C-alpha positions in Angstrom: 0.0 0.0 0.0 1.3 3.5 -0.8 1.7 5.9 2.0 -1.6 7.6 2.8 0.1 10.9 3.6 1.2 11.5 0.0 -1.7 13.2 -1.7 -4.7 15.4 -1.0 -8.2 14.9 0.4 -11.5 15.0 -1.5 -13.7 17.8 0.0 -17.0 16.9 -1.7 -19.8 18.0 0.5 -18.0 18.4 3.8 -18.1 22.2 3.9 -19.7 23.2 0.6 -22.2 26.1 0.6 -25.0 23.7 -0.3 -24.5 21.2 2.5 -23.2 23.2 5.4 -25.9 22.1 7.8 -24.1 19.0 9.0 -26.7 16.7 7.3 -26.3 13.1 6.5 -25.2 13.7 2.9 -21.8 14.9 4.0 -21.1 11.6 5.8 -21.7 9.0 3.2 -19.5 10.3 0.4 -16.1 9.6 1.8 -15.4 6.1 0.5 -11.9 4.7 0.2 -12.1 5.2 -3.6 -12.9 8.9 -3.0 -9.6 9.2 -1.3 -7.4 7.8 -4.0 -5.0 10.0 -5.9 -4.4 9.6 -9.6 -1.8 6.9 -9.1 -4.2 4.9 -6.9 -2.5 5.8 -3.6 -4.6 6.6 -0.5 -4.8 10.1 0.8 -4.8 11.8 4.1 -6.3 15.2 4.9 -4.2 18.2 5.8 -6.1 20.0 8.5 -6.0 23.8 8.3 -5.9 25.1 11.9 -5.4 28.7 10.8 -6.8 31.1 13.4 -8.3 33.3 10.7 -10.9 31.0 9.5 -12.8 27.8 10.5 -10.5 24.8 10.5 -11.2 22.7 7.4 -9.9 20.0 5.2 -7.6 21.4 2.6 -7.8 20.1 -1.0 -5.9 20.8 -4.2 -7.5 21.6 -7.5 -6.4 20.2 -10.9 -3.7 22.8 -11.1 -2.3 21.7 -7.7 -3.2 24.9 -5.9 -4.9 24.8 -2.5 -8.6 25.2 -2.4 -10.0 26.8 0.7 -13.7 26.1 1.1 -15.8 28.8 2.7 -19.0 28.3 4.7 -22.4 29.4 3.3 -22.9 33.2 4.0 -26.4 32.7 5.1 -25.5 30.4 7.9 -22.6 32.6 9.2 -24.3 36.0 9.0 -24.8 37.5 12.5 -28.1 38.9 13.7 -29.8 40.0 16.9 -29.5 37.9 20.1 -32.8 36.1 19.5 -31.9 35.2 15.9 -28.4 34.1 17.1 -30.0 31.7 19.7 -32.2 30.3 17.0 -29.2 29.7 14.8 -27.5 28.1 17.8 -30.2 25.6 18.1 -30.1 24.8 14.3 -26.3 24.3 14.5 -26.7 22.0 17.5 -29.5 20.0 15.9 -27.5 19.4 12.8 -24.5 18.4 14.7 -26.6 16.0 16.9 -27.9 14.3 13.8 -24.4 13.9 12.4 -23.2 12.5 15.8 -25.9 9.8 15.6 -24.6 8.8 12.2 -21.0 8.8 13.4 -21.9 6.6 16.4 -23.6 4.2 14.1 -20.5 4.1 11.9 -18.3 3.3 15.0 -20.7 0.7 16.1 -20.6 -1.0 12.7 -16.8 -0.9 12.8 -16.8 -2.6 16.3 -19.4 -5.2 15.4 -17.0 -7.8 13.9 -14.4 -7.3 16.6 -15.9 -9.7 19.1 -16.4 -12.7 16.7 -12.9 -12.1 15.3 -11.5 -12.2 18.9 -13.4 -15.4 19.6 -11.8 -17.1 16.6 -8.3 -15.8 17.3 -7.7 -18.4 20.0 -9.1 -21.3 17.9 -7.2 -23.6 15.5 -8.4 -21.6 12.5 -8.2 -18.0 13.4 -9.3 -15.4 10.8 -6.9 -12.8 12.4 -4.3 -13.0 15.1 -4.9 -11.1 18.4 -2.2 -8.6 17.5 -3.8 -7.9 14.1 -7.2 -7.4 15.8 -5.7 -5.0 18.4 -4.0 -3.0 15.6 -7.1 -2.6 13.4 -9.5 -1.7 16.2 -7.0 0.3 18.2 -8.9 3.0 20.3 -12.2 2.6 18.4 -14.0 1.4 21.5 -12.7 4.4 23.5 -13.8 6.8 20.8 -17.2 5.1 20.7 -17.7 5.5 24.4 -16.7 9.1 24.4 -19.1 10.1 21.7 -22.0 7.9 23.0 -21.7 9.7 26.4 -21.6 13.1 24.6 -24.6 12.2 22.4 -26.7 10.9 25.4 -25.9 14.1 27.3 -26.6 16.5 24.4 -29.7 15.0 23.0 -32.1 15.8 25.9 -31.0 19.4 25.8 -31.9 19.7 22.1 -35.2 18.0 22.6 -36.2 20.2 25.4 -34.6 23.4 24.0 -34.6 26.6 25.9 -32.4 29.6 25.3 -30.9 29.4 28.8 -29.8 25.8 28.2 -26.0 25.4 28.5 -24.0 22.8 26.5 -20.5 24.4 26.6 -19.4 22.0 29.4 -20.2 19.0 27.1 -18.1 20.4 24.3 -15.3 21.3 26.7 -15.3 17.7 28.0 -15.3 16.3 24.5 -12.3 18.6 23.6 -10.4 17.5 26.7 -10.6 13.8 25.5 -9.0 14.5 22.1 -5.8 12.7 23.2 -7.6 9.5 22.3 -7.7 10.7 18.7 -4.0 11.5 18.8 -3.3 7.8 19.6 -5.7 6.8 16.8 -4.1 9.0 14.2 -0.6 7.7 15.1 -1.9 4.2 14.5 -4.1 4.9 11.5 -1.6 4.1 8.8 -0.7 0.8 10.4 -4.3 -0.1 10.9 -5.3 0.5 7.3 -2.2 -1.3 6.1 -3.1 -4.3 8.3 -6.7 -4.4 6.8 -5.3 -4.4 3.3 -2.7 -7.1 4.0 -5.2 -9.3 5.8 -7.8 -8.9 3.1 -5.4 -10.1 0.5 -4.3 -13.1 2.7 -7.8 -14.2 3.9 -10.9 -14.2 1.7 -13.1 -14.6 4.8 -11.8 -11.4 6.3 -12.0 -9.6 2.9 -15.7 -10.4 2.7 -16.2 -9.1 6.3 -14.2 -5.9 5.7 -16.0 -5.0 2.5 -19.5 -5.5 3.8 -20.0 -3.7 7.1 -23.6 -2.7 7.7 -24.2 0.8 9.1 -27.5 1.6 10.7 -29.2 4.7 9.4 -30.7 7.5 11.5 -33.8 6.7 13.6 -36.0 8.8 11.3 -34.5 7.3 8.1 -36.6 4.9 6.1 -33.4 3.2 4.7 -32.4 1.2 7.7 -28.8 0.3 6.7 -26.1 1.1 4.3 -23.0 -0.9 3.4 -19.5 0.4 3.9 -15.9 -0.9 3.9 -13.7 -1.2 7.0 -11.2 1.1 5.4 -13.8 3.8 4.8 -15.1 3.6 8.3 -11.5 3.8 9.8 -11.3 7.1 8.1 -14.3 8.6 9.9 -12.5 9.6 13.2 -9.9 11.5 11.2 -12.7 13.4 9.5 -14.7 13.9 12.7 -12.3 15.9 14.8 -12.2 18.6 12.1 -16.0 18.8 11.8 -16.3 19.1 15.6 -14.0 22.1 15.5 -16.1 23.6 12.7 -19.2 23.4 14.9 -17.4 25.1 17.7 -16.6 28.0 15.4 -20.3 28.4 14.4 -21.6 28.0 17.9 -19.4 30.8 19.1 -20.6 33.0 16.3 -24.2 32.5 17.4 -23.7 32.5 21.2 -23.9 35.9 22.9 -20.7 36.9 24.8 -22.6 37.2 28.1 -24.1 33.6 27.7 -22.6 31.2 30.2 -21.6 28.9 27.3 -19.3 31.5 25.6 -16.1 31.0 27.7 -16.6 27.2 27.8 -17.0 27.0 24.0 -13.9 29.3 23.6 -11.9 27.0 25.7 -13.1 23.9 23.8 -12.2 25.7 20.5 -8.7 26.6 21.8 -8.1 23.0 22.8 -9.3 21.7 19.5 -7.3 24.1 17.4 -4.1 23.3 19.4 -4.8 19.6 18.8 -5.2 20.1 15.1 -2.0 22.0 15.0 -0.1 19.1 16.7 -1.7 16.6 14.3 -0.8 18.8 11.3 2.9 18.8 12.3 2.8 15.0 11.9 0.4 14.7 8.9 1.6 17.5 6.7 5.2 16.4 6.1 4.2 13.0 4.8 1.5 13.9 2.4 3.4 14.2 -0.9 5.8 11.9 -2.7 7.4 11.1 -6.0 8.6 7.8 -7.3 12.3 7.1 -8.0 13.5 5.2 -11.1 13.8 2.1 -8.8 10.2 2.3 -7.9 10.8 3.6 -4.4 8.7 6.4 -2.9 10.7 9.6 -2.3 8.5 11.6 0.0 8.6 15.3 0.6 8.9 15.7 4.4 9.4 19.5 4.7 9.8 22.5 2.6 10.2 26.3 3.2 11.9 29.5 2.2 15.3 30.0 3.7 18.0 32.6 3.3 21.3 31.1 1.9 24.6 32.9 2.1 26.3 32.4 -1.3 29.7 34.1 -1.8 28.8 36.6 1.0 25.5 37.5 -0.6 22.1 36.6 0.8 19.8 34.7 -1.5 16.2 33.6 -0.9 15.9 29.9 -1.6 13.1 27.3 -1.5 14.5 24.3 0.3 13.0 20.8 0.0 13.7 18.0 2.4 12.9 14.5 0.9 13.2 11.2 2.7 16.7 10.7 1.2 18.1 14.1 0.2 18.0 17.8 0.8 17.5 20.0 -2.3 18.0 23.7 -2.6 16.2 25.5 -5.4 15.3 28.9 -6.7 12.3 30.0 -8.8 13.3 30.5 -12.4 12.2 33.7 -14.2 9.5 32.8 -16.7 7.6 34.7 -19.3 4.1 36.0 -18.5 1.5 33.2 -18.8 4.0 30.3 -18.6 4.1 27.9 -15.7 6.6 28.7 -12.9 9.6 26.3 -12.5 12.3 25.7 -10.0 16.0 25.5 -10.8 18.1 23.3 -8.6 21.1 25.0 -7.0 22.4 21.9 -5.2 21.4 18.8 -3.4 23.0 16.7 -0.6 22.1 13.0 0.1 21.1 12.7 3.7 23.6 9.8 4.1 26.3 12.3 3.3 25.0 15.3 5.3 26.2 16.4 8.7 25.7 19.6 10.8 28.7 21.8 10.7 29.7 23.7 13.8 32.3 26.5 14.0 35.7 25.3 15.1 38.2 27.6 16.7 40.0 27.9 13.4 36.9 28.8 11.5 34.9 31.9 11.3 31.7 33.0 9.6 32.2 34.3 6.1 31.6 38.0 5.4 27.9 38.3 5.2 26.1 41.1 3.5 24.1 43.0 6.2 22.0 46.1 6.5 22.4 48.7 9.2 20.0 48.2 12.1 18.3 51.5 11.4 17.5 50.5 7.8 15.8 47.3 9.1 13.7 49.4 11.5 12.9 51.9 8.8 11.6 49.1 6.6 9.2 48.0 9.3 7.9 51.6 9.7 7.5 51.9 5.9 5.6 48.6 5.8 3.2 49.7 8.5 2.7 53.0 6.8 1.9 51.3 3.4 -0.6 49.0 5.2 -2.3 52.1 6.5 -2.4 53.7 3.1 -3.9 50.5 1.6 -6.7 50.5 4.2 -7.4 54.1 3.6 -7.6 53.5 -0.2 -10.0 50.7 0.3 -12.3 52.7 2.6 -12.3 55.7 0.2 -15.4 56.0 -1.9 -13.4 56.7 -5.1 -11.0 53.9 -4.4 -8.9 52.9 -7.4 -7.8 49.3 -7.5 -4.7 50.4 -9.4 -3.6 52.5 -6.4 -4.1 49.5 -4.1 -2.1 47.2 -6.5 0.7 49.8 -6.7 0.8 50.0 -2.9 0.7 46.2 -2.6 3.7 45.9 -5.0 5.6 48.5 -3.0 4.8 46.7 0.3 5.9 43.4 -1.2 9.3 44.8 -2.2 9.8 46.1 1.4 8.7 42.9 3.1 10.7 40.7 0.8 13.8 42.8 1.5 13.1 42.6 5.3 12.8 38.8 5.1 16.1 38.6 3.2 18.1 40.8 5.6 16.6 40.2 9.0 17.7 36.6 9.8 20.9 36.3 11.7 21.0 32.8 13.3 23.3 30.5 11.3 22.3 27.0 10.2 25.2 25.1 8.7 25.1 21.9 6.8 28.0 19.9 5.4 28.5 17.3 2.7 31.2 14.9 3.6 32.4 15.2 -0.1 33.2 18.8 0.5 30.1 20.9 -0.1 29.3 23.2 2.9 26.2 25.5 3.0 25.2 28.3 5.3 21.6 29.4 5.9 20.5 32.3 8.1 17.3 31.8 10.1 15.3 34.2 12.2 14.6 31.9 15.2 16.1 29.0 17.0 12.7 27.3 16.9 12.9 27.1 13.1 16.5 25.9 13.1 15.6 23.2 15.6 12.7 22.0 13.4 14.9 21.6 10.3 17.6 19.9 12.3 15.2 17.5 14.0 13.5 16.6 10.7 16.8 15.7 9.1 18.1 13.8 12.1 14.9 11.7 12.3 15.3 10.7 8.6 19.0 9.9 9.2 18.1 7.3 11.8 16.9 5.1 9.0 19.3 2.9 7.0 20.0 5.5 4.2 22.1 4.8 1.2 23.9 7.6 -0.6 22.2 8.5 -3.8 23.6 10.1 -6.9 21.1 11.6 -9.3 21.7 11.7 -13.0 21.0 15.0 -14.8 17.6 13.6 -16.0 16.6 12.4 -12.5 17.6 15.7 -11.0 15.6 17.5 -13.7 12.5 15.4 -13.0 12.8 15.8 -9.2 13.2 19.5 -9.5 10.3 19.7 -11.9 8.1 17.9 -9.4 8.9 20.4 -6.6 6.4 22.9 -8.0 3.5 20.5 -7.5 4.8 18.9 -4.3 5.6 22.1 -2.4 3.5 22.8 0.7 4.7 26.4 1.2 3.6 28.3 -1.8 4.5 31.9 -0.9 7.0 33.8 1.1 5.4 34.9 4.4 4.6 38.5 3.5 1.3 40.4 4.0 0.9 41.1 0.3 0.5 37.3 -0.2 -2.4 37.1 2.3 -6.1 37.4 1.7 -7.8 40.6 2.8 -10.0 38.7 5.2 -7.0 37.3 7.1 -6.4 38.6 10.6 -3.8 41.5 10.7 -2.6 40.1 14.0 -2.4 41.8 17.4 -0.8 45.2 18.0 -0.1 46.0 21.7 1.4 44.2 24.7 1.0 40.6 25.6 1.5 39.8 29.3 2.8 36.2 29.7 3.4 34.4 33.0 5.5 31.3 32.6 4.4 29.2 35.6 6.2 25.8 35.6 7.2 22.8 33.5 6.9 19.1 34.2 7.8 15.8 32.5 11.6 16.0 32.7 13.2 12.6 33.3 16.5 13.9 34.8 17.5 16.9 36.8 18.9 19.8 34.7 19.5 23.5 34.6 16.4 24.7 32.8 15.0 27.9 31.3 12.5 29.0 28.6 12.6 31.6 25.9 9.5 33.2 24.3 9.2 34.1 20.6 6.5 35.9 18.7 6.0 36.5 14.9 6.5 40.0 13.5 6.6 41.1 9.8 6.7 37.5 8.6 9.4 36.1 10.9 9.9 35.2 14.5 11.8 37.2 17.1 13.0 36.1 20.6 11.3 38.5 23.1 11.9 37.1 26.6 13.9 34.6 28.7 13.2 33.1 32.1 15.9 32.7 34.8 17.7 29.4 34.9 16.2 27.0 37.4 19.1 24.8 38.5 19.3 21.0 39.0 15.6 20.2 38.9 13.0 18.1 37.1 10.1 20.5 37.9 11.2 24.1 37.4 8.8 26.6 39.1 9.5 29.9 37.3 6.3 31.9 37.9 7.8 34.8 35.9 5.7 37.4 34.1 6.8 39.2 31.0 5.4 42.1 28.9 6.0 41.4 25.2 5.4 44.0 22.5 3.3 42.6 19.6 3.6 44.0 16.1 0.9 42.2 14.0 1.6 39.0 15.9 -0.5 35.8 15.5 1.6 33.1 17.3 3.5 32.7 20.6 6.3 30.1 20.7 7.9 28.7 23.9 11.3 26.9 23.8 12.6 25.0 26.8 16.4 24.8 27.1 19.0 23.0 29.2 21.7 25.6 30.1 25.3 24.7 29.2 27.9 25.9 31.7 30.8 24.0 30.1 32.9 26.8 28.6 34.7 24.3 26.4 31.5 23.8 24.5 30.9 27.5 23.9 30.9 28.5 20.3 32.9 31.3 18.9 29.9 32.5 16.9 27.8 34.9 19.1 24.6 33.9 17.3 25.1 30.2 17.9 23.0 28.9 20.7 24.8 26.0 22.3 22.3 25.2 25.0 20.3 22.0 24.3 16.6 22.4 23.3 14.6 20.1 25.5 11.3 20.9 23.9 9.4 23.5 21.9 5.8 24.3 21.1 3.5 27.1 20.0 0.0 28.5 20.4 -2.1 30.7 18.2 -2.9 34.1 19.6 -6.7 34.1 19.2 -7.8 37.7 19.5 -11.1 36.6 21.2 -9.4 34.6 23.8 -6.5 36.9 24.8 -8.3 40.3 24.6 -10.0 39.6 27.8 -9.3 41.5 31.0 -8.8 38.2 32.8 -5.7 36.0 32.6 -6.1 33.1 30.1 -4.3 29.9 31.2 -2.9 27.4 28.8 -0.5 24.4 28.5 2.0 23.6 25.7 3.1 20.0 25.4 6.5 19.3 23.9 8.3 16.0 23.7 6.6 14.7 26.8 7.2 18.0 28.6 4.4 20.3 29.7 4.9 24.0 30.1 2.1 25.9 31.9 1.6 29.6 31.2 -1.0 32.4 31.4 -1.5 35.4 29.2 -3.6 38.5 28.6 -3.4 41.3 26.0 -3.4 45.1 26.3 -4.1 47.2 23.2 -1.5 49.8 22.2 -3.9 52.7 22.5 -4.5 51.8 26.2 -0.7 51.6 26.8 -0.2 55.1 25.3 -2.3 56.6 28.1 -0.3 58.0 31.0 -2.1 58.1 34.3 -0.6 60.3 37.1 -0.1 58.5 40.4 -2.6 59.3 43.1 0.2 58.9 45.7 2.6 61.8 45.2 4.9 60.3 47.8 6.3 57.7 45.4 8.3 58.1 42.2 6.4 56.2 39.5 3.7 58.3 37.9 4.9 61.4 39.6 6.3 64.5 37.8 10.0 64.4 37.5 10.3 68.0 38.9 8.4 66.9 42.1 10.7 63.9 42.6 14.0 65.8 42.1 12.8 68.6 44.4 11.8 66.2 47.1 15.1 64.2 46.8 17.1 67.5 46.4 18.8 65.9 43.4 19.4 66.8 39.8 18.5 63.3 38.5 16.0 61.0 40.2 17.5 58.4 42.5 15.8 55.6 40.6 17.4 56.6 37.3 20.9 57.0 38.9 20.7 53.6 40.6 19.4 51.6 37.6 22.0 53.1 35.3 24.8 52.4 37.8 23.7 48.7 38.2 23.3 48.1 34.4 26.8 49.6 33.8 28.2 47.5 36.7 27.0 44.1 35.5 24.6 44.3 32.6 26.6 46.2 29.9 27.8 42.9 28.4 24.3 41.3 28.5 23.0 40.3 25.1 19.9 42.3 24.3 20.1 44.6 27.4 17.0 46.8 27.3 15.5 44.8 24.4 14.9 41.5 26.3 12.0 41.7 28.7 12.6 41.5 32.4 10.4 39.4 34.7 7.3 41.5 35.4 7.0 40.4 39.0 10.6 41.4 39.7 10.0 44.8 38.0 6.8 45.3 40.1 8.8 44.4 43.2 11.5 47.0 42.4 8.8 49.6 41.5 7.1 49.1 44.9 10.5 49.3 46.7 11.4 52.6 44.9 7.9 54.0 45.6 8.2 53.1 49.3 11.9 54.3 49.4 12.8 51.0 51.0 16.1 51.0 52.9 17.3 47.7 51.4 16.8 48.8 47.8 20.5 48.6 47.1 20.5 45.0 48.3 17.5 44.2 46.1 19.2 45.7 43.1 22.4 43.7 43.6 20.4 40.4 43.8 17.9 41.2 41.0 18.1 39.9 37.4 19.7 42.6 35.3 16.9 42.6 32.7 14.4 43.3 35.5 16.5 46.4 36.4 16.6 47.6 32.8 12.9 47.0 32.6 12.3 49.1 35.8 14.1 52.0 34.2 12.0 51.8 31.0 8.8 51.5 33.1 9.7 54.6 35.1 10.0 56.7 31.9 6.9 55.1 30.5 4.8 55.9 33.6 5.8 59.6 33.9 2.7 61.7 33.8 4.0 63.2 30.6 7.0 62.1 28.4 10.5 63.2 29.5 10.7 65.4 26.4 7.3 66.9 27.2 3.9 67.1 25.4 4.4 70.8 24.7 7.6 70.3 22.6 6.5 67.1 20.9 5.3 68.8 17.6 8.5 70.8 17.4 10.7 67.7 17.9 8.8 66.0 15.1 9.4 69.0 12.7 13.0 69.6 13.8 14.1 66.0 13.0 12.6 66.4 9.5 14.8 69.4 8.6 17.3 68.6 5.9 19.8 71.5 6.3 22.4 70.3 8.9 23.0 73.7 10.4 19.3 74.5 10.8 18.7 71.1 12.3 21.5 71.5 14.8 20.2 74.9 15.9 16.7 73.7 16.2 17.5 70.4 18.1 19.8 72.2 20.5 17.3 74.9 21.2 14.6 72.4 21.9 16.8 70.8 24.5 17.4 74.2 26.1 13.6 74.6 26.2 13.2 71.6 28.5 12.7 72.1 32.2 16.1 71.6 34.0 15.2 68.3 35.7 14.0 66.8 32.4 17.1 68.1 30.5 19.7 66.9 33.1 18.0 63.5 33.3 17.9 63.2 29.5 21.6 64.0 29.2 22.5 61.5 31.9 20.5 58.8 30.0 22.1 59.8 26.7 25.6 59.3 28.0 24.6 56.0 29.6 23.1 54.6 26.4 26.2 55.7 24.4 28.3 53.6 26.9 26.0 50.6 26.4 26.3 51.0 22.6 30.2 50.9 22.8 29.8 47.3 23.8 27.6 46.5 20.7 29.9 43.6 19.5 29.1 41.9 22.8 25.6 43.0 23.7 24.2 43.4 20.2 22.7 46.7 21.1 23.5 49.5 18.6 22.7 53.2 19.0 19.7 52.6 16.7 18.5 49.6 18.7 18.6 51.7 21.8 16.8 54.6 20.1 14.1 52.1 18.9 13.6 50.9 22.5 13.7 54.3 24.3 12.5 56.7 21.5 8.7 56.0 21.8 9.0 56.0 25.6 10.7 59.4 26.0 8.8 61.1 23.2 5.1 60.3 22.6 2.2 62.3 21.3 -0.3 63.6 23.9 -3.8 62.1 24.0 -5.1 65.3 22.3 -2.6 64.9 19.5 -3.7 61.2 19.0 -7.4 62.3 18.9 -6.5 65.1 16.5 -4.8 62.6 14.2 -8.0 60.5 14.2 -6.0 57.2 14.2 -8.4 54.3 13.9 -6.4 51.2 13.1 -4.1 49.3 15.5 -1.3 49.3 12.9 -1.7 53.1 12.4 -1.3 53.6 16.1 1.9 51.5 16.1 3.4 53.4 13.1 2.1 56.9 14.0 5.3 59.0 14.3 7.4 56.1 15.6 10.1 56.6 12.9 10.4 60.2 13.9 10.5 59.5 17.6 13.3 57.0 17.0 15.1 59.5 14.8 15.0 62.3 17.4 16.7 60.1 20.0 19.1 58.7 17.5 20.1 62.3 16.5 21.1 63.1 20.1 22.8 59.7 20.5 25.0 60.2 17.4 25.7 63.8 18.4 29.0 64.7 20.2 28.7 64.9 24.0 26.2 67.6 25.0 27.0 69.6 28.1 24.3 71.1 30.3 26.5 74.2 31.0 27.4 74.7 27.4 23.7 74.4 26.3 22.7 77.1 28.8 25.5 79.4 27.7 24.6 79.3 24.0 21.1 80.7 24.2 19.8 81.3 20.7 16.8 83.3 19.7 15.0 80.5 18.0 11.3 79.9 18.3 10.0 76.5 19.2 7.2 76.9 16.7 9.4 75.4 13.9 
């Protein structure tokens, strides 16, 4: 039997507009024959768990492109509460009817199990006990789960009332999905066993091809005939349909209904489950045949940045069961089919992972200055805003939108090419070495693990002839699972733009480690098409159950996914790598969760668990929009320092610079100036809050606390102090003038303006700003070690020290989250960068050189 993962599924009436009421028609069409590809091989669905639409089975059309079915508009259209509750009943009634059919199918599948077991111990067994256990693995458990669910749901539908709650039933059903995971893992073996046993035993063949399925109670046709192979497919299909129902129930359930949070939780569990299943199903769903008749399957593919002769090149890399192939898209004439050109391939038998020896060094790699990378992000956000405005305008011209999309595609493609920095080296024992640059350690780990898993098999080195290579490269276009580079311009308009604001994450604990180790976690989120590491927990030493309970505030820029990686810390300096970007700590597990806007935009904490290689990491999260974070609320307690005017604090302390600023700067320069990502990596929120409380209360042991505290928490406390000032350090009054001053093109005029604006600041603000400037310059001097350039630091502090007042925001009439993010950010960064790049600025010299220059620039 061919591998069932190699082709695509037949959608038929599963989610077609005509049959989206979960009726019986959608359940009788999926025969084994329906799931055969052109070469006769069996297929397996790829389940789309995208958070932007209902999970569905994904098919491919005749041209090989993905088809994404959409639900009927009439069913999904919202209405008033009463209409919504009516639709809720209709959805539940349809689902109940389909549950009855599904239970009957499982019952039919189980019917021959007992007689087959009875004969297994006789002198003439039809099947062995082992074969029976393989074929019917987990079917009884699945049947019991759904029978209990049906029996509990049915009375509620029959005695329907708008106050009836069913969310707890769906939540329980979702919590038992682990049974389906075991079934899916065994599915291929089960179907293969049915096929082999049917060929070897005519009696079993007759049984397996004539299973009688009872019809619904109200159906006149009492039974239908189905094959065992077709019925074994039903559980695979069912888990997706259950998730579809949860989507629609949520759409027609009022938010204040008791069921709403329960259904949300059930949907989250189901989506995470589908995501896990996809990671195993998707890689094995495509294959080609070698000249020897063997199946060469596509395991993984994706776009990576290759360093070739010091130049970055975007490649499409294909991992097959026996080789790794690197290709680029050939330029073709308009109207002609796109084709790949093979750049190189390495047999997996000859492939190893190259690490940097003491004698080696990274080749010179083409890079862009950090400020250009940041400017690209701002431009992309600005273009997105322009596209939205064009679409909303009454006289919108599609040509304008197309022009802007093309412009955005150019910027995003360039960003994806130049942003990755983490090296991934592979080596051919016959001499060919290749270097890729990736954006996250998670991605590098995925590629490495996929290759190592294949290398555990008995692989023979393969040498492809020019014809074989041409055929294989030609097949890549149809086999590929990643069709476009991950840029916004390749997404549908209906897709979620992601979240803009701040995600608060508490990493509680992890369990499931077999041996004691030094353990920590990192958190990554996606931004502009690639993932960025945003936070790191402290190392929990020599334990199997680390209890971190650390909170982080992570800035989101159109993010849709949170990743958590769990590492074992390496303290053996002999194993440290010369390359600063190379992480030598061992990844113990990794996992990810979709950031569902409905789930995280609640005022309450949302608790979740990520399972990774037998390890469970517990965490909680909640989201704050950026417009809320822009608001500065003065402290009601004027005796503290946070939220209190800087002039009040310095007067009370009889100091020129607030004590909190002086102490945090001193501590960072003492032991944090060499810390990678200082001021960029989030500190633990609970530690920051503890320091905030200590400074507010003027605690005597504050110096002891500072010396014991994680340095990222101290850096975070300093940032929080400036962010919580009642008005920004550079003041609301001067904000418009700073914006206009930084835009001046004449160097002399710009110098006069920017210096005059500093002189216009109140003395406490100015002296504190100058102290911070000199500190940040000293941090940037260590850029080769800490990776924090002047531009990086300006990006972190610019929007904190210089923000528009609420009246300015209201005047700008900013409506979109992405607009709020991009509004004046580039200018804010440029203002601080100007002063950071300026020769040392003396307070005394500034006051001497008073110029008659108006602040109304």
